DRENTITI-972173 format. One record per residue: residue number from 1; residue in one letter; x, y, z of N, C-alpha, C, O, CB in turn. Coordinates in steps of 0.2 Angstrom, whole numbers. Each point is the difference from the previous one (the first is absolute). Glycine has a CB too. Layout:
<recs>
   k r   n_u   n_v   n_w  ca_u  ca_v  ca_w   c_u   c_v   c_w   o_u   o_v   o_w  cb_u  cb_v  cb_w
 NUM A     X     Y     Z     X     Y     Z     X     Y     Z     X     Y     Z     X     Y     Z
...
</recs>
This chain:
<recs>
   k r   n_u   n_v   n_w  ca_u  ca_v  ca_w   c_u   c_v   c_w   o_u   o_v   o_w  cb_u  cb_v  cb_w
   1 M   -83  -101   -68    -2     6     3    -9     0    -5    -1    -3    -5    17    10     8
   2 M   -20    -2     0    -6     1    -3    -2     8     0    -1     3     5    -2   -16    -1
   3 A     1    14   -10    -2     7     0    -8    -1    -1    -2    -4    -3    14     9    -2
   4 L   -16    -1     8    -7     2    -1    -2     5     1    -1     2     5    -1   -11    -3
   5 V     1    14    -8    -3     8     2    -6     0    -3     0     0    -6    10     6     6
   6 I   -15    -4     4    -5     2    -3    -4     7     2     2     4     5    -1   -17    -6
   7 P    -6    15    -3    -3     7     1     0     0     6    -2    -5     3    -4     6   -13
   8 E     8     7    15    -5     0     4    -5     2     2    -1     2     5     8    -4    -4
   9 T   -12     3    -7    -8     3    -1    -3    -7    -1    -6     1    -1     8    11    -5
  10 R     0   -18     6    -3    -5    -3    -7    -3     4     0     1     7    12    -4   -13
  11 E   -16     1     3    -6    -1     3    -2    -9    -2     4    -3    -4    -7    17     3
  12 T    -3   -15     3    -2    -6    -2    -1    -2    -7    -4     4    -3     0    -4    13
  13 L     5    -5   -14     1     0    -5    -8    -3    -2    -2    -6     3    16     7    -3
  14 K   -18     2    -6    -6    -1    -1    -3    -3    -5    -5    -4     0     6    11     4
  15 N     5    -5   -10    -3    -4    -7     6     0    -3     5     1     3   -17     3    -6
  16 D    13    -5    -5     5    -1    -3     5     6     1     5     1     2   -12    -9    -9
  17 A     2    14     5     4     5    -2     4     4     6     5     4    -1   -13    -3    -9
  18 D     5    -4    17     5     1     7     7    -4    -1     5     2     2   -16     0     5
  19 R     9    -8    -9     5    -4     0     6     1    -5     6    -1     2   -14    -7     3
  20 I     7    11   -11     4     3    -5     3     6     3     6     0     1   -13    -4   -12
  21 D     4     9    14     1     6     2     7    -2     5     5     1    -1   -19     6    -1
  22 H    11   -12     7     4    -2     6     7    -2    -2     5     2     3   -15    -5     2
  23 H     9    -3   -11     6    -2    -3     4     6    -3     6    -1     2   -12    -9    -5
  24 K     6    15     1     3     4    -3     4     5     4     4     3    -2   -13    -5    -7
  25 R     7     2    15     3     2     6     3    -4     5     1     2     6    -9     5    -9
  26 L    10   -14     1     3    -3     4     6    -3    -1    -1    -4    -5    -9     3     8
  27 V    15     1     0     6    -4    -2     3    -4     6    -1     1     6     3     8   -15
  28 S     1   -15     6     0    -6     4     5    -5    -2     2     0    -6   -14     1     8
  29 Y    15    -4     2     7    -3    -3     2    -3     6    -1     3     5     4     5   -15
  30 S     2   -15     9     4    -2     5     6    -4    -4     0    -1    -6    -9     1    15
  31 G    14    -1    -3     5    -3    -5     6    -1     7    -1     1     6    -3     5   -21
  32 T    10    -7    12     6     0     3     3     8     1    -3     4    -3     5   -17    -1
  33 Y     3    14     7     3     8    -2     8    -2     3     1    -5     4   -14    14    -1
  34 T    17    -5    -6     6     1     2     1     7     0    -2     4    -3     5   -14    -2
  35 V     2    11    11     3     8     1     6     1     0     3    -5     2    -9     6     4
  36 S    10     6    -9     6     2    -1    -1     7     0    -3     4    -3     6   -13    -2
  37 D     2    11    10    -1     6     1    -5     3     3    -2    -2     5     7     2   -11
  38 N    -7     6     3    -7     4     2    -5    -5    -6    -6     3    -2    11    14     6
  39 T    -3   -23    -8    -7    -2    -4    -2    -5     3     4    -3     3    -2     6   -14
  40 V    -8    -4    10    -4    -7     0    -2    -2    -7    -1     5    -4    -4    -4    15
  41 T     5    -8   -13    -3    -2    -5    -6    -5     1     2    -6     2     9     9    -6
  42 H   -17    -3     2    -4    -5     0     0    -3    -7    -1     3    -5    -5     3    15
  43 H     7   -14    -8    -1    -4    -5    -7    -3    -1    -2    -6     2    15     3     0
  44 V   -18     6    -6    -6    -2     0    -2    -7    -3     0    -1    -6    -1    14     7
  45 D    -2   -16     3    -2    -8    -1    -7     1    -1    -1    -3    -5    10    -2    13
  46 V   -14     8    -5    -6     1    -2    -2     8     2     3     4     4    -5   -18    -1
  47 A    -4    16    -8     0     5    -1    -9     0    -2    -2    -4    -3    17     7     1
  48 W   -19     5     4    -7     2    -4     3    -1    -6    -4    -4    -4    -2    11    11
  49 N    12    -3   -10    -1     2    -8     5    -7     0     5    -1     3    -7    17    -7
  50 E     0   -20    -1     4    -6    -3     8     3    -3     6    -3     1   -19    -3    -5
  51 A    12    11     1     4     2    -4     7     1     7     6    -1    -2   -17     8    -9
  52 W    10    -6    17     5     0     4     4    -4     1     6     2     1   -12     3     3
  53 V     3   -14    -3     2    -4     1     6    -3    -3     0    -1    -6   -11     1     9
  54 G    17     0     0     6    -1    -2     4     7     0     6     0    -3   -10   -10    -5
  55 T     3    15     9     4     8     0     3    -1     6     0    -4     5    -8    12   -10
  56 H    12    -1     4     4     2     7    -3     6     1     0     4    -4    10    -9     3
  57 Q   -14     7     7    -1     8     2     3     2     5    -1    -2     5    -9     2    -9
  58 K    15     4     2     5     4     0    -3     6     7    -4     5    -1    10    -7   -15
  59 R    -4     2    21    -2     5     5     5     2     5     4    -4     2   -16     1    -3
  60 F    13    10     2     4     4     5    -1     0     8    -5     3     2     5     3   -12
  61 F     3    -8    14    -2     2     6     5     5     4     6     1    -2   -14   -12     1
  62 Q     5    13     6     4     4     5    -3    -2     7    -6    -1     2     9    11   -11
  63 I     3   -11    13    -3    -1    10     3     7     2     5     2    -1    -3   -18     5
  64 D    -7    17    -1     3     9     6    -5    -5     6    -6    -2     0     6    20   -10
  65 G     6   -18    14    -3    -2     7    -6    -6     0     0    -6    -2     2    17     6
  66 S    -6    -8    -3    -7    -6     0    -5     0    -6    -5    -3    -1     5     3    14
  67 R     2     4   -17    -4     2    -6     4    -3    -7     6     1    -1   -11    12     7
  68 L     1   -18   -10     2    -3    -6    -4     5    -6    -6     0     0     9   -13     7
  69 T     3    16   -12    -5     1    -6     2    -4    -5     6     0    -2   -10    11     6
  70 I    -1   -14    -9     2    -2    -5    -2     2    -7    -6     0     0     7    -8     9
  71 T     2    11   -14    -2     3    -5     1    -5    -8     5    -3    -1    -3    14     9
  72 T    -8   -11   -11     1    -4    -7     6     5    -5     1     6     1   -17   -13    -2
  73 V    18     2    -3     1     5    -7    -6     1    -3    -5    -3     2    16    -2    -4
  74 P   -12     9    -4    -4     3    -3    -4    -8    -4     3    -4    -4     5    17     4
  75 T   -15   -14     1    -2    -6    -1    -7     0    -3    -4     3     3    11    -7     6
  76 V    -9     1   -13    -8     0    -4    -3    -7     2     2    -5    -2     1    14    -8
  77 Y    -9    -5    14    -2    -5     5    -8    -2    -4    -3    -4     3    10    10    10
  78 N    -9    -4   -17    -6     1    -4    -1     1    -7     1     6    -1    -3    -4    10
  79 I     1    -6   -14    -1     0    -7    -2     9     0    -4     3     4    -1   -18    -8
  80 G     8    18    -1    -2     6    -3     0     7     5    -2     6    -2    -5   -15    -6
  81 E    11     7    14     2     5     5     9     1    -2     3    -4    -4   -13    -1    15
  82 G    10    12    -8     8    -1    -1     4    -3     6    -3    -3     4     2    14   -12
  83 E     8    -9     8     3    -2     6    -2     5     5    -3     5    -2    13   -12    -3
  84 Q    -8     5    11     0     2     6     6    -3     6     3    -5    -1   -15     5    -3
  85 I    12     4     9     5    -1     5    -3    -2     7    -3     5     1    10     3    -7
  86 S    -7   -12    10    -3    -1     6     3    -1     5     5    -3    -1   -12     0    -5
  87 T     5     6    12     4     1     6    -3    -4     6    -6     1     0     9    10    -4
  88 L    -1   -15     8    -3    -3     6     5     2     5     6    -1     0   -12    -8    -6
  89 I     3    12    11     3     1     5    -3    -4     7    -6     1     2     9     9   -10
  90 L     1   -14    12    -2    -4     6     4     3     4     6     2    -1    -9   -13    -3
  91 D     0    12    10     1    -1     7    -1    -4     5    -6    -1     2     6     8    -5
  92 R     7   -10     6     0    -7     5    -5     3     5    -1     6     0    14   -10    -2
  93 C   -15    -1     6    -4     3     5     3     0     5     5    -4     1   -14     1    -4
  94 A     7     7     9     4     1     6    -1    -6     3     3    -1     5    -4    15    -4
  95 D    -3   -18    -1    -2    -6     5     2    -6    -4    -5    -3    -3    -7     9     9
  96 T    18    -8    -7     2    -7    -1    -1    -6     3     3    -5    -2     3    12     1
  97 T   -11    -7     4    -4    -8     4    -7    -1    -4    -5    -3     2     9     6    13
  98 M    -4     1   -21    -7    -1    -4     3    -7    -4    -4    -2    -4    -1    16     2
</recs>
C-alpha cells in the first residue's frame, strides 16, 4: 500500500522556504498491510519521515455500502505538533469500467 497526503492548497515550490513549508504539511509512506476485523495495520518500509520506517501504523476502517471510512489512532505527524486523528472517506465510483 502507499499513502501520499498533500495539502489541498499547495502551490508551485519556488524556493527553499516553500519546500520546507510543503514538507511540514506532507505525509507519505508505503509498505505491506494486514487486516483483522475492522483494523488495517500498515507495515512501513519507506516514509517521508525516517522515524516511521519499520513501524506499524494502525488504522480503523468501516465499509458502508460503497463508502470506505479509514480513521487513524492519535498520531504525531510533525515535530513540535500535537497528536491528531485523521479520517479519510472514499466513495466507490459508480462506473466500474474505469
